[in-house]
C-alpha positions, 0 to 999 in steps of 0.5 A: 852634271848640273842640268842632271841635278836640276832635272832630278830636283824638278822630279822630286818636286813633282813626285812630292806634289803628286803624293800630296795630291794623293793624300789629299784625295784619300782624305777627301774620299775617307771623309766624304761619307760614312754610309747611308746611316750618317748624314752631315751639314756644315754650320757654325757654333752659336750660343745664346746672347744676352744684352745687359741693358738699363732699366731706367734712363740715366748715366752709366757710372762704370763698368766693372768687367772687361770683354772676354771675362767669365762671369757668374749669375748675379755678378755685378757687371756695371753701375748706373748713377743713382743720385736722383733716385736716392734723393727720391727715396729720401723724400719717400721715407720722409713721407712715410714718416709723416704717414706714420705720424698721421696714423698715430694722430688718427688713433688718438682721435679714435680714443678721444671720440670713444671717450666722448661716446662713453660720457654721452652714454653716462648722460643718457643713464643719468637722464633715464634715472631723472625720467624715472624719478619724474614719473614717480613724482608725477604719479604721487602728485596726481594721487594727492591732487585727487584728494586735494592734498597738494595744490594744482600748481604742484601737479603742473610743475611735476608734469612739466618736469616729466616733459623736460626729463623726456626731452633731456633723455632724447637729447642724450640719445642724440649725443650718443649717436653723434659720438658713435658716428664721430668714432666711426669717422675717426676709425675711417681716418685711421684706415685712410692714414694706414693706407697712406703708410702702405702707399709710402712704403710701396713708393720707398720699395719701388724707388729702392728697387730701381736703385738696386736695378741700377746695378746691372748684374749678369743673368746667367753664367757666361762670358762678356762678349763685348761692351756696348757703352762706356762710362759717362754715357747717358743712356735711354731706358733699355739702353744696352751696356754689355753683350753676354754669351750664355756658355751653358747654351751652346749649339751648332746650327746647320742645314739638312736636305729635305730628303733626310731632315724628316728622318732626324729625330729630336735627341739623335746623337750628333758629332761636331768637328770644328775647322779650327780643331779637327783633331777633336770630335765633340758629342751633341744631340739634336735639340731643334728641327725646323718645321718649314723648309728654307733656303740655305744661307750662302755662307753655309753651303755651296752654290749647287746646294743652295738650289735645294730646300733645306731644314734648319737643325740645331745640335746642342752641346751638353752643359756639363761638357761645356763647364769642363771646357769653358776656356775653349768655348768660342762662338762663330767657329765654322765646322761639320755636324755628323748626324746618325740616322740609324741608332743600330750603327756604330759610330766609325772610328773617325767620329769617336768622341775625342775631347781636349784634356 
């Protein structure tokens, strides 16, 4: 009786194994293909990765996010030490203040030189009046000398006075020209001082920009994948601090043989099924097809398929769909991409879109 029970148990196990093998074979045959209008390729979920790096060399002060954290564009992620930059900014601000004082001094000098020019012009007017009077006096003296009404000495004195008046007028004109040149030179000093102000303001702005850039912010919405540096480390310019995954740019990269790659159009509909969640079917669209063929990476295809030339293809997941399921987005997950080559065919039931609630 005991021997019969043992044989019965073995028979049950064998039957169960055969049934399981049958189910496995049925599943394999059911998913081996959906007709000539569909083609598949194995791939992995990928996303655009962004390295958050330092602009300048310095010491990493702190990191404000943990690995796996979701971040928004512009959100501060880490800070660099800025003591030296703040000292440089204070120095530049002092130089800017000096430049402003230099402008005020130069402008006051312009006013002084303009006053001197006005005074010199007034002297010219006075000398012109004196010259005119000397001309009149000499004219009268010459008329009287003809009649012998004035002595010869008076005529000579009037002629000398005229020459003196002419010389004084010429000197006054020279003073006016010199005053005008001084005004122009003073105005040039103003321009130079104002240029120094602009340069000082630019220096302050540059240093302030470096201080602002010392706060490392997220360039896009995404998730912190891992830390590269730790607080207290001294990093070179361009030193990596964090790696952020852009969750608005998620796609699956897979490979198709050259016999069908030419039939795949940009924008063609794709269905993605991940090994980790085969109950879901994710919609996507072709966003890239390589223009040249290449050998398929070993981690994607079987040994026999690697002998064929394959084309790299990318299927982009819609960003609006990603926003609804950010918590479920994981990069590196393997899966299979089904591409519909013939838009006239309907998607089979097994490839109808099914998403988590």
